[in-house]
Every structure is written in C-alpha cells, then in structure tokens.
Phi, psi and omega in degrees: 000323181292324180296314180302315178299315186293318175298319177301309178308310178296325173293320182293322179288319177297323182283326174297318182283329183286316174305317178294315179296320182293325178290325178302303178309315185294315180301336180288344186262354172310128180098344186272169171279141179302330180305322180297327181278319185294334172303333178263328180222137182269128177298149175272330181207157173227128181239129178288136181257158179290337179286348185103344181271193184219154183247102187260125179255141186224156168228130181233158181235124175267128183239009185272354179266172178291344180226143182287146172234136180252142185226133169249142179204166174234151162248131179255136180239163173270187186290348174274354185086015181270126172298128179238354177186166182229169168258160177284129181305135177246115182245150177207000000 
C-alpha cells in the first residue's frame, strides 16, 4: 500500500510540474504568429471563432520523464493569426 501511495504521489507531482512547464512555454508564444508554433507542433483541430480568430487545439507527449505524460492545450489567435491567449494545459 505504501508503494502505491509513493508511486501515485510521484505521478501527480510529475503531471503538475509538466503542466506548469508547458504553460510557461506557451506564454512565451503570446504575441507571435501561430505559424511559428505550427512549424513545431501540428494541431489536432482548428475552430473558427466569432471574433475572426481561431482556436488551435494540440496534444503533446512528454517522454523525458521515467513515464510518459500527455498534455492537451489550446492557443487562441486574433484574425491576423497572432497568438493572444492560451488555455491551461490538462496533463495526465
């Protein structure tokens, strides 16, 4: 039982730190063209917004840890394709 608790705790801490690191990286793209980001990661879907901008949804897999972690997140652009916001990454 103690081993299960320790493993669960390590997994949760890893997910939380990966989510924060991902959010920090995403915030660095605010003000940049979405094209600069798409060169590195292909979106899973693109949704047109009523504002004229778009919502780009992504899924990434971190394999640098002893166990893989998957994160879903989105980038929001204005009508000119400039990133104006992000969603909080959901990692598991």
